[in-house]
C-alpha positions as CSV (number, residue, x, y, z in Angstrom):
1,X,-8.2,9.8,-11.2
2,X,-10.3,10.0,-8.1
3,X,-11.0,6.9,-6.0
4,X,-13.6,6.0,-3.3
5,X,-12.9,3.0,-1.1
6,X,-15.9,0.9,0.2
7,X,-15.2,-1.5,3.0
8,X,-17.9,-3.9,4.2
9,X,-20.5,-1.5,2.8
10,X,-23.7,-3.1,1.6
11,X,-24.3,-0.1,-0.7
12,X,-21.0,-0.5,-2.4
13,X,-21.0,-0.9,-6.2
14,X,-20.3,-4.4,-7.6
15,X,-16.7,-5.0,-8.6
16,X,-16.1,-5.2,-12.3
17,X,-12.3,-5.8,-12.3
18,X,-9.5,-7.3,-10.3
19,X,-5.9,-5.9,-10.6
20,X,-3.1,-7.6,-8.7
21,X,-1.2,-4.9,-6.7
22,X,1.5,-4.7,-4.1
23,X,2.3,-2.5,-1.1
24,X,5.7,-2.2,0.7
25,X,6.4,-1.7,4.4
26,X,9.7,0.0,4.7
27,X,11.3,1.0,8.0
28,X,14.3,3.2,8.8
29,X,16.9,2.6,11.5
30,X,14.7,4.5,14.0
31,X,11.8,2.1,13.4
32,X,9.7,4.6,11.6
33,X,7.6,3.3,8.7
34,X,7.4,5.1,5.3
35,X,4.0,6.3,4.3
36,X,2.7,8.2,1.3
37,X,-0.2,10.7,1.2
38,X,-2.2,9.5,-1.8
39,X,-3.5,12.0,-4.3
40,X,-6.4,9.8,-5.5
41,X,-8.2,9.3,-2.2
42,X,-6.4,11.7,0.2
43,X,-5.5,8.9,2.6
44,X,-2.2,7.8,4.0
45,X,-0.9,4.5,2.8
46,X,2.1,2.3,2.3
47,X,3.7,2.9,-1.2
48,X,2.6,0.5,-3.9
49,X,0.6,0.0,-7.0
50,X,-0.5,-2.3,-9.8
51,X,1.4,-5.3,-11.1
52,X,2.4,-5.0,-14.8
53,X,2.6,-7.9,-17.3
54,X,6.1,-9.1,-17.8
55,X,7.4,-8.4,-14.3
56,X,7.6,-10.4,-11.1
57,X,5.8,-9.2,-8.0
58,X,9.1,-8.3,-6.3
59,X,10.0,-6.2,-9.4
60,X,6.6,-4.5,-9.0
61,X,7.4,-3.6,-5.4
62,X,10.8,-2.1,-6.4
63,X,9.4,-0.2,-9.3
64,X,6.4,1.2,-7.4
65,X,8.4,2.3,-4.4
66,X,10.9,4.1,-6.6
67,X,8.1,5.8,-8.6
68,X,6.2,6.9,-5.6
69,X,8.9,7.7,-3.1
70,X,12.3,7.9,-4.8
71,X,13.7,5.1,-2.6
72,X,15.6,2.0,-3.8
73,X,14.5,-1.1,-1.9
74,X,14.9,-4.9,-1.9
75,X,12.1,-7.2,-0.9
76,X,12.7,-9.1,2.4
77,X,9.5,-11.1,3.0
78,X,5.8,-11.4,2.4
79,X,3.7,-9.7,5.1
80,X,0.4,-10.9,3.8
81,X,-2.3,-11.3,1.2
82,X,-5.3,-9.0,1.2
83,X,-8.2,-10.1,-1.0
84,X,-11.3,-9.1,0.9
85,X,-14.2,-9.2,-1.7
86,X,-16.0,-6.7,0.6
87,X,-13.4,-4.0,-0.1
88,X,-13.8,-2.4,-3.5
89,X,-12.4,0.8,-4.9
90,X,-14.6,2.8,-7.3
91,X,-12.8,5.1,-9.8
92,X,-14.3,8.0,-11.6
93,X,-14.0,6.2,-15.0
94,X,-16.5,3.5,-13.9
95,X,-14.0,0.9,-12.9
96,X,-14.9,-0.8,-9.5
97,X,-11.9,-2.9,-8.5
98,X,-12.0,-5.7,-5.9
99,X,-9.0,-5.5,-3.5
100,X,-6.2,-7.9,-4.5
101,X,-3.0,-6.8,-2.8
102,X,0.1,-8.5,-1.5
103,X,2.0,-6.6,1.1
104,X,5.8,-7.1,1.4
105,X,8.4,-5.9,3.8
106,X,11.2,-4.1,2.0
107,X,14.7,-3.0,3.0
108,X,15.7,0.6,2.2
109,X,18.9,0.5,0.2
110,X,19.2,4.1,-0.9
111,X,17.6,7.2,-2.3
112,X,15.9,10.1,-0.5
113,X,12.1,10.3,0.1
114,X,10.3,12.6,-2.4
115,X,6.9,13.1,-3.8
116,X,6.2,12.0,-7.4
117,X,4.0,14.9,-8.2
118,X,1.0,12.9,-9.5
119,X,0.1,10.0,-7.3
120,X,1.9,11.1,-4.1
121,X,1.2,14.4,-2.3
122,X,3.7,13.7,0.5
123,X,6.2,11.1,1.7
124,X,6.9,10.8,5.4
125,X,8.6,8.6,7.9
126,X,6.1,8.0,10.6
127,X,6.7,6.7,14.1
128,X,4.4,3.8,14.9
129,X,3.1,5.8,17.9
130,X,1.9,8.5,15.5
131,X,-0.1,6.3,13.2
132,X,-3.4,7.1,14.9
133,X,-3.0,10.8,14.0
134,X,-3.2,10.1,10.3
135,X,-6.2,9.3,8.1
136,X,-5.5,5.7,7.1
137,X,-8.0,3.3,5.6
138,X,-9.0,0.3,7.8
139,X,-7.6,-2.1,5.2
140,X,-4.3,-0.3,4.9
141,X,-4.0,0.0,8.7
142,X,-4.3,-3.8,8.9
143,X,-1.3,-4.2,6.6
144,X,0.7,-1.7,8.5
145,X,-0.1,-3.4,11.8
146,X,0.8,-6.8,10.4
147,X,4.1,-5.4,9.1
148,X,5.0,-3.8,12.5
149,X,4.0,-7.0,14.5
150,X,7.4,-8.6,15.1
151,X,5.7,-11.6,16.7
152,X,4.1,-12.7,13.5
153,X,5.8,-15.8,12.0
154,X,3.6,-16.4,9.0
155,X,2.1,-14.1,6.4
156,X,-1.5,-13.0,6.9
157,X,-3.9,-14.8,4.5
158,X,-7.0,-12.9,3.9
């Protein structure tokens, strides 16, 4: 399903749904961060997805990371909350979703990075110095920057 992100755009369609979702910031021993190349909007992002009924948010993180990247992880901490009502995602089925995302830091326990074939076009470890070379949405880049900022002592609340 195709997706168009609108960020602080006065011409954006009005939201008609809210779906809690998660993203995961995972780093390797070299300090690189794991990113996926999304099939729905052709942007680079942290792995993640929608929260399902019957699971905890940390279960959602573990499931989504496994589905999209093949990695086994454990949640370490909350990076921040991202609920900007001026960021909506319009899908080709008519849904217009307001952003409601929680970003977590996760520790890589095992598995090898791999594409899932439907949601993920590519999975790549990216050095923080190379982030500017990738097409990353402003909202996602905020999460990445917060996750990489080792001076932050509190989660971002926004």
